[in-house]
PDBQT receptor file of N, H, CA, C and O in Angstrom, charges set to zero:
ATOM      1  N   MET A   1    -192.635-142.851-127.657  1.00  0.00    +0.000 N 
ATOM      2  CA  MET A   1    -192.896-144.085-128.367  1.00  0.00    +0.000 C 
ATOM      3  C   MET A   1    -192.595-145.310-127.480  1.00  0.00    +0.000 C 
ATOM      4  O   MET A   1    -193.348-146.283-127.469  1.00  0.00    +0.000 OA
ATOM      5  N   PHE A   2    -191.484-145.236-126.744  1.00  0.00    +0.000 N 
ATOM      6  H   PHE A   2    -190.872-144.445-126.754  1.00  0.00    +0.000 HD
ATOM      7  CA  PHE A   2    -191.123-146.355-125.875  1.00  0.00    +0.000 C 
ATOM      8  C   PHE A   2    -192.227-146.618-124.850  1.00  0.00    +0.000 C 
ATOM      9  O   PHE A   2    -192.633-147.761-124.643  1.00  0.00    +0.000 OA
ATOM     10  N   LYS A   3    -192.703-145.557-124.217  1.00  0.00    +0.000 N 
ATOM     11  H   LYS A   3    -192.373-144.628-124.385  1.00  0.00    +0.000 HD
ATOM     12  CA  LYS A   3    -193.754-145.709-123.206  1.00  0.00    +0.000 C 
ATOM     13  C   LYS A   3    -195.020-146.305-123.802  1.00  0.00    +0.000 C 
ATOM     14  O   LYS A   3    -195.702-147.098-123.151  1.00  0.00    +0.000 OA
ATOM     15  N   ALA A   4    -195.334-145.933-125.022  1.00  0.00    +0.000 N 
ATOM     16  H   ALA A   4    -194.781-145.289-125.551  1.00  0.00    +0.000 HD
ATOM     17  CA  ALA A   4    -196.529-146.453-125.679  1.00  0.00    +0.000 C 
ATOM     18  C   ALA A   4    -196.428-147.953-125.927  1.00  0.00    +0.000 C 
ATOM     19  O   ALA A   4    -197.436-148.657-125.869  1.00  0.00    +0.000 OA
ATOM     20  N   THR A   5    -195.238-148.446-126.198  1.00  0.00    +0.000 N 
ATOM     21  H   THR A   5    -194.419-147.874-126.245  1.00  0.00    +0.000 HD
ATOM     22  CA  THR A   5    -195.077-149.869-126.500  1.00  0.00    +0.000 C 
ATOM     23  C   THR A   5    -194.772-150.721-125.275  1.00  0.00    +0.000 C 
ATOM     24  O   THR A   5    -195.148-151.892-125.221  1.00  0.00    +0.000 OA
ATOM     25  N   ARG A   6    -194.084-150.128-124.281  1.00  0.00    +0.000 N 
ATOM     26  H   ARG A   6    -193.779-149.177-124.325  1.00  0.00    +0.000 HD
ATOM     27  CA  ARG A   6    -193.677-150.894-123.096  1.00  0.00    +0.000 C 
ATOM     28  C   ARG A   6    -194.509-150.613-121.855  1.00  0.00    +0.000 C 
ATOM     29  O   ARG A   6    -194.470-151.377-120.890  1.00  0.00    +0.000 OA
ATOM     30  N   GLY A   7    -195.262-149.518-121.878  1.00  0.00    +0.000 N 
ATOM     31  H   GLY A   7    -195.294-148.898-122.661  1.00  0.00    +0.000 HD
ATOM     32  CA  GLY A   7    -196.121-149.202-120.750  1.00  0.00    +0.000 C 
ATOM     33  C   GLY A   7    -195.487-148.359-119.658  1.00  0.00    +0.000 C 
ATOM     34  O   GLY A   7    -196.148-148.020-118.677  1.00  0.00    +0.000 OA
ATOM     35  N   LEU A   8    -194.221-148.018-119.814  1.00  0.00    +0.000 N 
ATOM     36  H   LEU A   8    -193.684-148.294-120.612  1.00  0.00    +0.000 HD
ATOM     37  CA  LEU A   8    -193.548-147.154-118.866  1.00  0.00    +0.000 C 
ATOM     38  C   LEU A   8    -192.378-146.464-119.561  1.00  0.00    +0.000 C 
ATOM     39  O   LEU A   8    -191.907-146.934-120.596  1.00  0.00    +0.000 OA
ATOM     40  N   PRO A   9    -191.909-145.359-119.001  1.00  0.00    +0.000 N 
ATOM     41  CA  PRO A   9    -190.800-144.651-119.634  1.00  0.00    +0.000 C 
ATOM     42  C   PRO A   9    -189.524-145.496-119.651  1.00  0.00    +0.000 C 
ATOM     43  O   PRO A   9    -189.389-146.447-118.881  1.00  0.00    +0.000 OA
ATOM     44  N   LEU A  10    -188.612-145.145-120.517  1.00  0.00    +0.000 N 
ATOM     45  H   LEU A  10    -188.721-144.372-121.142  1.00  0.00    +0.000 HD
ATOM     46  CA  LEU A  10    -187.358-145.887-120.665  1.00  0.00    +0.000 C 
ATOM     47  C   LEU A  10    -186.620-146.021-119.335  1.00  0.00    +0.000 C 
ATOM     48  O   LEU A  10    -186.156-147.109-118.995  1.00  0.00    +0.000 OA
ATOM     49  N   HIS A  11    -186.507-144.934-118.583  1.00  0.00    +0.000 N 
ATOM     50  H   HIS A  11    -186.884-144.050-118.859  1.00  0.00    +0.000 HD
ATOM     51  CA  HIS A  11    -185.798-144.990-117.305  1.00  0.00    +0.000 C 
ATOM     52  C   HIS A  11    -186.458-145.986-116.355  1.00  0.00    +0.000 C 
ATOM     53  O   HIS A  11    -185.760-146.737-115.672  1.00  0.00    +0.000 OA
ATOM     54  N   GLY A  12    -187.764-146.005-116.301  1.00  0.00    +0.000 N 
ATOM     55  H   GLY A  12    -188.330-145.395-116.855  1.00  0.00    +0.000 HD
ATOM     56  CA  GLY A  12    -188.470-146.952-115.446  1.00  0.00    +0.000 C 
ATOM     57  C   GLY A  12    -188.241-148.391-115.873  1.00  0.00    +0.000 C 
ATOM     58  O   GLY A  12    -188.091-149.278-115.033  1.00  0.00    +0.000 OA
ATOM     59  N   TRP A  13    -188.214-148.619-117.173  1.00  0.00    +0.000 N 
ATOM     60  H   TRP A  13    -188.336-147.899-117.855  1.00  0.00    +0.000 HD
ATOM     61  CA  TRP A  13    -187.969-149.959-117.695  1.00  0.00    +0.000 C 
ATOM     62  C   TRP A  13    -186.561-150.426-117.337  1.00  0.00    +0.000 C 
ATOM     63  O   TRP A  13    -186.363-151.569-116.926  1.00  0.00    +0.000 OA
ATOM     64  N   ILE A  14    -185.583-149.528-117.498  1.00  0.00    +0.000 N 
ATOM     65  H   ILE A  14    -185.744-148.600-117.832  1.00  0.00    +0.000 HD
ATOM     66  CA  ILE A  14    -184.196-149.862-117.166  1.00  0.00    +0.000 C 
ATOM     67  C   ILE A  14    -184.070-150.147-115.669  1.00  0.00    +0.000 C 
ATOM     68  O   ILE A  14    -183.412-151.111-115.276  1.00  0.00    +0.000 OA
ATOM     69  N   THR A  15    -184.686-149.330-114.848  1.00  0.00    +0.000 N 
ATOM     70  H   THR A  15    -185.220-148.548-115.167  1.00  0.00    +0.000 HD
ATOM     71  CA  THR A  15    -184.636-149.534-113.397  1.00  0.00    +0.000 C 
ATOM     72  C   THR A  15    -185.243-150.881-113.023  1.00  0.00    +0.000 C 
ATOM     73  O   THR A  15    -184.693-151.594-112.184  1.00  0.00    +0.000 OA
ATOM     74  N   ASN A  16    -186.354-151.232-113.626  1.00  0.00    +0.000 N 
ATOM     75  H   ASN A  16    -186.802-150.653-114.308  1.00  0.00    +0.000 HD
ATOM     76  CA  ASN A  16    -186.973-152.536-113.358  1.00  0.00    +0.000 C 
ATOM     77  C   ASN A  16    -186.050-153.681-113.736  1.00  0.00    +0.000 C 
ATOM     78  O   ASN A  16    -185.963-154.670-113.009  1.00  0.00    +0.000 OA
ATOM     79  N   ARG A  17    -185.360-153.561-114.866  1.00  0.00    +0.000 N 
ATOM     80  H   ARG A  17    -185.431-152.758-115.457  1.00  0.00    +0.000 HD
ATOM     81  CA  ARG A  17    -184.413-154.598-115.291  1.00  0.00    +0.000 C 
ATOM     82  C   ARG A  17    -183.267-154.730-114.296  1.00  0.00    +0.000 C 
ATOM     83  O   ARG A  17    -182.844-155.839-113.972  1.00  0.00    +0.000 OA
ATOM     84  N   ARG A  18    -182.763-153.586-113.808  1.00  0.00    +0.000 N 
ATOM     85  H   ARG A  18    -183.107-152.685-114.071  1.00  0.00    +0.000 HD
ATOM     86  CA  ARG A  18    -181.667-153.609-112.840  1.00  0.00    +0.000 C 
ATOM     87  C   ARG A  18    -182.107-154.275-111.546  1.00  0.00    +0.000 C 
ATOM     88  O   ARG A  18    -181.361-155.067-110.970  1.00  0.00    +0.000 OA
ATOM     89  N   ILE A  19    -183.310-153.960-111.086  1.00  0.00    +0.000 N 
ATOM     90  H   ILE A  19    -183.916-153.317-111.554  1.00  0.00    +0.000 HD
ATOM     91  CA  ILE A  19    -183.843-154.577-109.859  1.00  0.00    +0.000 C 
ATOM     92  C   ILE A  19    -184.024-156.083-110.056  1.00  0.00    +0.000 C 
ATOM     93  O   ILE A  19    -183.662-156.867-109.179  1.00  0.00    +0.000 OA
ATOM     94  N   ASP A  20    -184.576-156.491-111.187  1.00  0.00    +0.000 N 
ATOM     95  H   ASP A  20    -184.870-155.854-111.900  1.00  0.00    +0.000 HD
ATOM     96  CA  ASP A  20    -184.769-157.919-111.454  1.00  0.00    +0.000 C 
ATOM     97  C   ASP A  20    -183.447-158.676-111.448  1.00  0.00    +0.000 C 
ATOM     98  O   ASP A  20    -183.362-159.779-110.907  1.00  0.00    +0.000 OA
ATOM     99  N   ARG A  21    -182.439-158.098-112.034  1.00  0.00    +0.000 N 
ATOM    100  H   ARG A  21    -182.508-157.202-112.473  1.00  0.00    +0.000 HD
ATOM    101  CA  ARG A  21    -181.136-158.765-112.064  1.00  0.00    +0.000 C 
ATOM    102  C   ARG A  21    -180.483-158.764-110.690  1.00  0.00    +0.000 C 
ATOM    103  O   ARG A  21    -179.811-159.726-110.318  1.00  0.00    +0.000 OA
ATOM    104  N   ALA A  22    -180.674-157.707-109.949  1.00  0.00    +0.000 N 
ATOM    105  H   ALA A  22    -181.219-156.925-110.251  1.00  0.00    +0.000 HD
ATOM    106  CA  ALA A  22    -180.122-157.650-108.597  1.00  0.00    +0.000 C 
ATOM    107  C   ALA A  22    -180.739-158.731-107.713  1.00  0.00    +0.000 C 
ATOM    108  O   ALA A  22    -180.061-159.299-106.856  1.00  0.00    +0.000 OA
ATOM    109  N   LYS A  23    -182.030-159.016-107.922  1.00  0.00    +0.000 N 
ATOM    110  H   LYS A  23    -182.580-158.555-108.618  1.00  0.00    +0.000 HD
ATOM    111  CA  LYS A  23    -182.700-160.063-107.139  1.00  0.00    +0.000 C 
ATOM    112  C   LYS A  23    -181.990-161.399-107.269  1.00  0.00    +0.000 C 
ATOM    113  O   LYS A  23    -181.944-162.171-106.311  1.00  0.00    +0.000 OA
ATOM    114  N   SER A  24    -181.444-161.681-108.426  1.00  0.00    +0.000 N 
ATOM    115  H   SER A  24    -181.481-161.055-109.205  1.00  0.00    +0.000 HD
ATOM    116  CA  SER A  24    -180.774-162.968-108.634  1.00  0.00    +0.000 C 
ATOM    117  C   SER A  24    -179.512-163.087-107.769  1.00  0.00    +0.000 C 
ATOM    118  O   SER A  24    -179.121-164.197-107.408  1.00  0.00    +0.000 OA
ATOM    119  N   MET A  25    -178.878-161.975-107.435  1.00  0.00    +0.000 N 
ATOM    120  H   MET A  25    -179.195-161.073-107.729  1.00  0.00    +0.000 HD
ATOM    121  CA  MET A  25    -177.683-162.000-106.577  1.00  0.00    +0.000 C 
ATOM    122  C   MET A  25    -178.045-162.092-105.102  1.00  0.00    +0.000 C 
ATOM    123  O   MET A  25    -177.193-162.422-104.277  1.00  0.00    +0.000 OA
ATOM    124  N   MET A  26    -179.275-161.810-104.765  1.00  0.00    +0.000 N 
ATOM    125  H   MET A  26    -179.967-161.542-105.435  1.00  0.00    +0.000 HD
ATOM    126  CA  MET A  26    -179.667-161.737-103.367  1.00  0.00    +0.000 C 
ATOM    127  C   MET A  26    -179.816-163.100-102.709  1.00  0.00    +0.000 C 
ATOM    128  O   MET A  26    -179.923-163.179-101.485  1.00  0.00    +0.000 OA
ATOM    129  N   ALA A  27    -179.826-164.158-103.481  1.00  0.00    +0.000 N 
ATOM    130  H   ALA A  27    -179.740-164.093-104.475  1.00  0.00    +0.000 HD
ATOM    131  CA  ALA A  27    -179.938-165.496-102.904  1.00  0.00    +0.000 C 
ATOM    132  C   ALA A  27    -178.650-165.891-102.176  1.00  0.00    +0.000 C 
ATOM    133  O   ALA A  27    -178.673-166.727-101.273  1.00  0.00    +0.000 OA
ATOM    134  N   GLY A  28    -177.542-165.291-102.570  1.00  0.00    +0.000 N 
ATOM    135  H   GLY A  28    -177.523-164.612-103.304  1.00  0.00    +0.000 HD
ATOM    136  CA  GLY A  28    -176.261-165.586-101.932  1.00  0.00    +0.000 C 
ATOM    137  C   GLY A  28    -176.003-164.668-100.751  1.00  0.00    +0.000 C 
ATOM    138  O   GLY A  28    -176.924-164.056-100.209  1.00  0.00    +0.000 OA
ATOM    139  N   ARG A  29    -174.761-164.583-100.365  1.00  0.00    +0.000 N 
ATOM    140  H   ARG A  29    -174.013-165.080-100.805  1.00  0.00    +0.000 HD
ATOM    141  CA  ARG A  29    -174.377-163.761 -99.219  1.00  0.00    +0.000 C 
ATOM    142  C   ARG A  29    -173.695-162.459 -99.630  1.00  0.00    +0.000 C 
ATOM    143  O   ARG A  29    -173.071-161.801 -98.798  1.00  0.00    +0.000 OA
ATOM    144  N   THR A  30    -173.802-162.089-100.873  1.00  0.00    +0.000 N 
ATOM    145  H   THR A  30    -174.309-162.623-101.549  1.00  0.00    +0.000 HD
ATOM    146  CA  THR A  30    -173.200-160.845-101.330  1.00  0.00    +0.000 C 
ATOM    147  C   THR A  30    -173.825-159.678-100.570  1.00  0.00    +0.000 C 
ATOM    148  O   THR A  30    -175.049-159.562-100.519  1.00  0.00    +0.000 OA
ATOM    149  N   PRO A  31    -173.005-158.817 -99.983  1.00  0.00    +0.000 N 
ATOM    150  CA  PRO A  31    -173.558-157.671 -99.251  1.00  0.00    +0.000 C 
ATOM    151  C   PRO A  31    -174.423-156.790-100.163  1.00  0.00    +0.000 C 
ATOM    152  O   PRO A  31    -174.125-156.619-101.344  1.00  0.00    +0.000 OA
ATOM    153  N   LEU A  32    -175.480-156.247 -99.602  1.00  0.00    +0.000 N 
ATOM    154  H   LEU A  32    -175.722-156.386 -98.642  1.00  0.00    +0.000 HD
ATOM    155  CA  LEU A  32    -176.403-155.424-100.382  1.00  0.00    +0.000 C 
ATOM    156  C   LEU A  32    -175.712-154.214-100.997  1.00  0.00    +0.000 C 
ATOM    157  O   LEU A  32    -176.068-153.788-102.096  1.00  0.00    +0.000 OA
ATOM    158  N   VAL A  33    -174.736-153.662-100.304  1.00  0.00    +0.000 N 
ATOM    159  H   VAL A  33    -174.447-154.008 -99.411  1.00  0.00    +0.000 HD
ATOM    160  CA  VAL A  33    -174.027-152.510-100.856  1.00  0.00    +0.000 C 
ATOM    161  C   VAL A  33    -173.298-152.894-102.147  1.00  0.00    +0.000 C 
ATOM    162  O   VAL A  33    -173.240-152.096-103.082  1.00  0.00    +0.000 OA
ATOM    163  N   GLU A  34    -172.750-154.092-102.204  1.00  0.00    +0.000 N 
ATOM    164  H   GLU A  34    -172.797-154.740-101.444  1.00  0.00    +0.000 HD
ATOM    165  CA  GLU A  34    -172.070-154.553-103.418  1.00  0.00    +0.000 C 
ATOM    166  C   GLU A  34    -173.072-154.816-104.540  1.00  0.00    +0.000 C 
ATOM    167  O   GLU A  34    -172.791-154.527-105.704  1.00  0.00    +0.000 OA
ATOM    168  N   ILE A  35    -174.218-155.354-104.202  1.00  0.00    +0.000 N 
ATOM    169  H   ILE A  35    -174.446-155.589-103.257  1.00  0.00    +0.000 HD
ATOM    170  CA  ILE A  35    -175.263-155.584-105.199  1.00  0.00    +0.000 C 
ATOM    171  C   ILE A  35    -175.726-154.249-105.766  1.00  0.00    +0.000 C 
ATOM    172  O   ILE A  35    -175.875-154.103-106.980  1.00  0.00    +0.000 OA
ATOM    173  N   ALA A  36    -175.952-153.282-104.895  1.00  0.00    +0.000 N 
ATOM    174  H   ALA A  36    -175.831-153.400-103.910  1.00  0.00    +0.000 HD
ATOM    175  CA  ALA A  36    -176.388-151.952-105.333  1.00  0.00    +0.000 C 
ATOM    176  C   ALA A  36    -175.363-151.340-106.278  1.00  0.00    +0.000 C 
ATOM    177  O   ALA A  36    -175.731-150.789-107.316  1.00  0.00    +0.000 OA
ATOM    178  N   GLN A  37    -174.101-151.427-105.939  1.00  0.00    +0.000 N 
ATOM    179  H   GLN A  37    -173.801-151.874-105.096  1.00  0.00    +0.000 HD
ATOM    180  CA  GLN A  37    -173.046-150.881-106.786  1.00  0.00    +0.000 C 
ATOM    181  C   GLN A  37    -172.957-151.625-108.114  1.00  0.00    +0.000 C 
ATOM    182  O   GLN A  37    -172.782-151.008-109.165  1.00  0.00    +0.000 OA
ATOM    183  N   ALA A  38    -173.075-152.938-108.067  1.00  0.00    +0.000 N 
ATOM    184  H   ALA A  38    -173.217-153.439-107.214  1.00  0.00    +0.000 HD
ATOM    185  CA  ALA A  38    -172.957-153.745-109.288  1.00  0.00    +0.000 C 
ATOM    186  C   ALA A  38    -174.036-153.415-110.309  1.00  0.00    +0.000 C 
ATOM    187  O   ALA A  38    -173.810-153.547-111.511  1.00  0.00    +0.000 OA
ATOM    188  N   TYR A  39    -175.198-152.991-109.848  1.00  0.00    +0.000 N 
ATOM    189  H   TYR A  39    -175.381-152.884-108.871  1.00  0.00    +0.000 HD
ATOM    190  CA  TYR A  39    -176.302-152.707-110.759  1.00  0.00    +0.000 C 
ATOM    191  C   TYR A  39    -176.587-151.221-110.924  1.00  0.00    +0.000 C 
ATOM    192  O   TYR A  39    -177.664-150.830-111.372  1.00  0.00    +0.000 OA
ATOM    193  N   GLY A  40    -175.609-150.399-110.557  1.00  0.00    +0.000 N 
ATOM    194  H   GLY A  40    -174.733-150.717-110.193  1.00  0.00    +0.000 HD
ATOM    195  CA  GLY A  40    -175.660-148.990-110.900  1.00  0.00    +0.000 C 
ATOM    196  C   GLY A  40    -176.490-148.086-110.011  1.00  0.00    +0.000 C 
ATOM    197  O   GLY A  40    -176.831-146.975-110.418  1.00  0.00    +0.000 OA
ATOM    198  N   PHE A  41    -176.824-148.525-108.817  1.00  0.00    +0.000 N 
ATOM    199  H   PHE A  41    -176.547-149.427-108.486  1.00  0.00    +0.000 HD
ATOM    200  CA  PHE A  41    -177.537-147.655-107.892  1.00  0.00    +0.000 C 
ATOM    201  C   PHE A  41    -176.513-146.771-107.179  1.00  0.00    +0.000 C 
ATOM    202  O   PHE A  41    -175.389-147.205-106.924  1.00  0.00    +0.000 OA
ATOM    203  N   SER A  42    -176.893-145.554-106.862  1.00  0.00    +0.000 N 
ATOM    204  H   SER A  42    -177.805-145.202-107.069  1.00  0.00    +0.000 HD
ATOM    205  CA  SER A  42    -175.946-144.602-106.285  1.00  0.00    +0.000 C 
ATOM    206  C   SER A  42    -175.524-144.974-104.866  1.00  0.00    +0.000 C 
ATOM    207  O   SER A  42    -174.455-144.569-104.411  1.00  0.00    +0.000 OA
ATOM    208  N   SER A  43    -176.348-145.733-104.174  1.00  0.00    +0.000 N 
ATOM    209  H   SER A  43    -177.217-146.062-104.543  1.00  0.00    +0.000 HD
ATOM    210  CA  SER A  43    -176.033-146.158-102.809  1.00  0.00    +0.000 C 
ATOM    211  C   SER A  43    -176.935-147.326-102.428  1.00  0.00    +0.000 C 
ATOM    212  O   SER A  43    -177.872-147.672-103.148  1.00  0.00    +0.000 OA
ATOM    213  N   GLN A  44    -176.632-147.924-101.281  1.00  0.00    +0.000 N 
ATOM    214  H   GLN A  44    -175.872-147.643-100.696  1.00  0.00    +0.000 HD
ATOM    215  CA  GLN A  44    -177.483-149.002-100.795  1.00  0.00    +0.000 C 
ATOM    216  C   GLN A  44    -178.858-148.465-100.431  1.00  0.00    +0.000 C 
ATOM    217  O   GLN A  44    -179.862-149.147-100.634  1.00  0.00    +0.000 OA
ATOM    218  N   SER A  45    -178.915-147.253 -99.897  1.00  0.00    +0.000 N 
ATOM    219  H   SER A  45    -178.099-146.699 -99.732  1.00  0.00    +0.000 HD
ATOM    220  CA  SER A  45    -180.219-146.694 -99.523  1.00  0.00    +0.000 C 
ATOM    221  C   SER A  45    -181.070-146.407-100.764  1.00  0.00    +0.000 C 
ATOM    222  O   SER A  45    -182.290-146.565-100.725  1.00  0.00    +0.000 OA
ATOM    223  N   HIS A  46    -180.446-145.992-101.849  1.00  0.00    +0.000 N 
ATOM    224  H   HIS A  46    -179.454-145.864-101.881  1.00  0.00    +0.000 HD
ATOM    225  CA  HIS A  46    -181.183-145.787-103.096  1.00  0.00    +0.000 C 
ATOM    226  C   HIS A  46    -181.736-147.118-103.594  1.00  0.00    +0.000 C 
ATOM    227  O   HIS A  46    -182.899-147.204-103.987  1.00  0.00    +0.000 OA
ATOM    228  N   PHE A  47    -180.909-148.143-103.576  1.00  0.00    +0.000 N 
ATOM    229  H   PHE A  47    -179.965-148.073-103.256  1.00  0.00    +0.000 HD
ATOM    230  CA  PHE A  47    -181.338-149.479-103.979  1.00  0.00    +0.000 C 
ATOM    231  C   PHE A  47    -182.504-149.947-103.107  1.00  0.00    +0.000 C 
ATOM    232  O   PHE A  47    -183.495-150.464-103.622  1.00  0.00    +0.000 OA
ATOM    233  N   THR A  48    -182.388-149.766-101.795  1.00  0.00    +0.000 N 
ATOM    234  H   THR A  48    -181.583-149.346-101.377  1.00  0.00    +0.000 HD
ATOM    235  CA  THR A  48    -183.438-150.183-100.868  1.00  0.00    +0.000 C 
ATOM    236  C   THR A  48    -184.738-149.444-101.148  1.00  0.00    +0.000 C 
ATOM    237  O   THR A  48    -185.807-150.054-101.163  1.00  0.00    +0.000 OA
ATOM    238  N   ARG A  49    -184.658-148.136-101.371  1.00  0.00    +0.000 N 
ATOM    239  H   ARG A  49    -183.789-147.640-101.359  1.00  0.00    +0.000 HD
ATOM    240  CA  ARG A  49    -185.859-147.339-101.630  1.00  0.00    +0.000 C 
ATOM    241  C   ARG A  49    -186.563-147.803-102.912  1.00  0.00    +0.000 C 
ATOM    242  O   ARG A  49    -187.783-147.969-102.921  1.00  0.00    +0.000 OA
ATOM    243  N   VAL A  50    -185.808-148.011-103.983  1.00  0.00    +0.000 N 
ATOM    244  H   VAL A  50    -184.817-147.876-103.976  1.00  0.00    +0.000 HD
ATOM    245  CA  VAL A  50    -186.399-148.444-105.251  1.00  0.00    +0.000 C 
ATOM    246  C   VAL A  50    -186.967-149.857-105.116  1.00  0.00    +0.000 C 
ATOM    247  O   VAL A  50    -188.056-150.138-105.619  1.00  0.00    +0.000 OA
ATOM    248  N   PHE A  51    -186.242-150.740-104.446  1.00  0.00    +0.000 N 
ATOM    249  H   PHE A  51    -185.358-150.512-104.038  1.00  0.00    +0.000 HD
ATOM    250  CA  PHE A  51    -186.704-152.112-104.238  1.00  0.00    +0.000 C 
ATOM    251  C   PHE A  51    -188.014-152.124-103.456  1.00  0.00    +0.000 C 
ATOM    252  O   PHE A  51    -188.953-152.838-103.808  1.00  0.00    +0.000 OA
ATOM    253  N   LYS A  52    -188.065-151.327-102.395  1.00  0.00    +0.000 N 
ATOM    254  H   LYS A  52    -187.302-150.747-102.109  1.00  0.00    +0.000 HD
ATOM    255  CA  LYS A  52    -189.270-151.284-101.553  1.00  0.00    +0.000 C 
ATOM    256  C   LYS A  52    -190.459-150.709-102.313  1.00  0.00    +0.000 C 
ATOM    257  O   LYS A  52    -191.585-151.174-102.132  1.00  0.00    +0.000 OA
ATOM    258  N   GLU A  53    -190.229-149.704-103.162  1.00  0.00    +0.000 N 
ATOM    259  H   GLU A  53    -189.315-149.327-103.309  1.00  0.00    +0.000 HD
ATOM    260  CA  GLU A  53    -191.313-149.154-103.983  1.00  0.00    +0.000 C 
ATOM    261  C   GLU A  53    -191.899-150.223-104.903  1.00  0.00    +0.000 C 
ATOM    262  O   GLU A  53    -193.109-150.257-105.129  1.00  0.00    +0.000 OA
ATOM    263  N   ARG A  54    -191.056-151.076-105.422  1.00  0.00    +0.000 N 
ATOM    264  H   ARG A  54    -190.073-151.048-105.239  1.00  0.00    +0.000 HD
ATOM    265  CA  ARG A  54    -191.512-152.080-106.384  1.00  0.00    +0.000 C 
ATOM    266  C   ARG A  54    -192.131-153.307-105.722  1.00  0.00    +0.000 C 
ATOM    267  O   ARG A  54    -193.135-153.832-106.201  1.00  0.00    +0.000 OA
ATOM    268  N   PHE A  55    -191.530-153.766-104.616  1.00  0.00    +0.000 N 
ATOM    269  H   PHE A  55    -190.714-153.339-104.226  1.00  0.00    +0.000 HD
ATOM    270  CA  PHE A  55    -191.963-155.029-104.011  1.00  0.00    +0.000 C 
ATOM    271  C   PHE A  55    -192.628-154.878-102.648  1.00  0.00    +0.000 C 
ATOM    272  O   PHE A  55    -193.022-155.883-102.056  1.00  0.00    +0.000 OA
ATOM    273  N   SER A  56    -192.765-153.677-102.135  1.00  0.00    +0.000 N 
ATOM    274  H   SER A  56    -192.445-152.861-102.616  1.00  0.00    +0.000 HD
ATOM    275  CA  SER A  56    -193.390-153.404-100.833  1.00  0.00    +0.000 C 
ATOM    276  C   SER A  56    -192.706-154.116 -99.683  1.00  0.00    +0.000 C 
ATOM    277  O   SER A  56    -193.338-154.416 -98.670  1.00  0.00    +0.000 OA
ATOM    278  N   THR A  57    -191.430-154.384 -99.833  1.00  0.00    +0.000 N 
ATOM    279  H   THR A  57    -190.918-154.139-100.656  1.00  0.00    +0.000 HD
ATOM    280  CA  THR A  57    -190.622-154.966 -98.765  1.00  0.00    +0.000 C 
ATOM    281  C   THR A  57    -189.176-154.554 -98.999  1.00  0.00    +0.000 C 
ATOM    282  O   THR A  57    -188.799-154.170-100.106  1.00  0.00    +0.000 OA
ATOM    283  N   THR A  58    -188.381-154.637 -97.954  1.00  0.00    +0.000 N 
ATOM    284  H   THR A  58    -188.688-154.949 -97.055  1.00  0.00    +0.000 HD
ATOM    285  CA  THR A  58    -186.977-154.265 -98.090  1.00  0.00    +0.000 C 
ATOM    286  C   THR A  58    -186.170-155.434 -98.649  1.00  0.00    +0.000 C 
ATOM    287  O   THR A  58    -186.613-156.580 -98.583  1.00  0.00    +0.000 OA
ATOM    288  N   PRO A  59    -184.996-155.151 -99.197  1.00  0.00    +0.000 N 
ATOM    289  CA  PRO A  59    -184.149-156.246 -99.684  1.00  0.00    +0.000 C 
ATOM    290  C   PRO A  59    -183.768-157.235 -98.584  1.00  0.00    +0.000 C 
ATOM    291  O   PRO A  59    -183.655-158.431 -98.850  1.00  0.00    +0.000 OA
ATOM    292  N   ASP A  60    -183.567-156.758 -97.355  1.00  0.00    +0.000 N 
ATOM    293  H   ASP A  60    -183.659-155.786 -97.139  1.00  0.00    +0.000 HD
ATOM    294  CA  ASP A  60    -183.233-157.664 -96.247  1.00  0.00    +0.000 C 
ATOM    295  C   ASP A  60    -184.352-158.670 -95.985  1.00  0.00    +0.000 C 
ATOM    296  O   ASP A  60    -184.097-159.862 -95.816  1.00  0.00    +0.000 OA
ATOM    297  N   VAL A  61    -185.573-158.190 -95.954  1.00  0.00    +0.000 N 
ATOM    298  H   VAL A  61    -185.781-157.222 -96.091  1.00  0.00    +0.000 HD
ATOM    299  CA  VAL A  61    -186.723-159.077 -95.724  1.00  0.00    +0.000 C 
ATOM    300  C   VAL A  61    -186.874-160.049 -96.884  1.00  0.00    +0.000 C 
ATOM    301  O   VAL A  61    -187.099-161.241 -96.674  1.00  0.00    +0.000 OA
ATOM    302  N   TYR A  62    -186.753-159.547 -98.096  1.00  0.00    +0.000 N 
ATOM    303  H   TYR A  62    -186.571-158.578 -98.266  1.00  0.00    +0.000 HD
ATOM    304  CA  TYR A  62    -186.847-160.404 -99.282  1.00  0.00    +0.000 C 
ATOM    305  C   TYR A  62    -185.782-161.488 -99.235  1.00  0.00    +0.000 C 
ATOM    306  O   TYR A  62    -186.064-162.658 -99.492  1.00  0.00    +0.000 OA
ATOM    307  N   ARG A  63    -184.562-161.093 -98.905  1.00  0.00    +0.000 N 
ATOM    308  H   ARG A  63    -184.333-160.143 -98.696  1.00  0.00    +0.000 HD
ATOM    309  CA  ARG A  63    -183.444-162.058 -98.844  1.00  0.00    +0.000 C 
ATOM    310  C   ARG A  63    -183.730-163.145 -97.815  1.00  0.00    +0.000 C 
ATOM    311  O   ARG A  63    -183.417-164.312 -98.054  1.00  0.00    +0.000 OA
ATOM    312  N   ALA A  64    -184.308-162.793 -96.694  1.00  0.00    +0.000 N 
ATOM    313  H   ALA A  64    -184.562-161.845 -96.500  1.00  0.00    +0.000 HD
ATOM    314  CA  ALA A  64    -184.601-163.781 -95.655  1.00  0.00    +0.000 C 
ATOM    315  C   ALA A  64    -185.646-164.794 -96.118  1.00  0.00    +0.000 C 
ATOM    316  O   ALA A  64    -185.664-165.931 -95.648  1.00  0.00    +0.000 OA
ATOM    317  N   LEU A  65    -186.508-164.382 -97.036  1.00  0.00    +0.000 N 
ATOM    318  H   LEU A  65    -186.493-163.458 -97.419  1.00  0.00    +0.000 HD
ATOM    319  CA  LEU A  65    -187.560-165.267 -97.534  1.00  0.00    +0.000 C 
ATOM    320  C   LEU A  65    -187.114-166.146 -98.694  1.00  0.00    +0.000 C 
ATOM    321  O   LEU A  65    -187.777-167.129 -99.025  1.00  0.00    +0.000 OA
ATOM    322  N   VAL A  66    -185.988-165.792 -99.310  1.00  0.00    +0.000 N 
ATOM    323  H   VAL A  66    -185.450-164.993 -99.041  1.00  0.00    +0.000 HD
ATOM    324  CA  VAL A  66    -185.520-166.536-100.485  1.00  0.00    +0.000 C 
ATOM    325  C   VAL A  66    -184.729-167.711-100.081  1.00  0.00    +0.000 C 
ATOM    326  O   VAL A  66    -184.252-168.458-100.936  1.00  0.00    +0.000 OA
TER     327      VAL A  66
């Protein structure tokens, strides 16, 4: 039912929300490992992989552009 109304499974929706909120911390100098931990990713590499899948760029590159 969730997928029918939101267009993606619950886990995907939650992951997208976590990534969106993590982006707001990336404007500062908070280390990426701390951002990943704060938003429930198992590691910085997991955070980087999910971020790159969604935005086609790494968090480091995104941060440099912000």
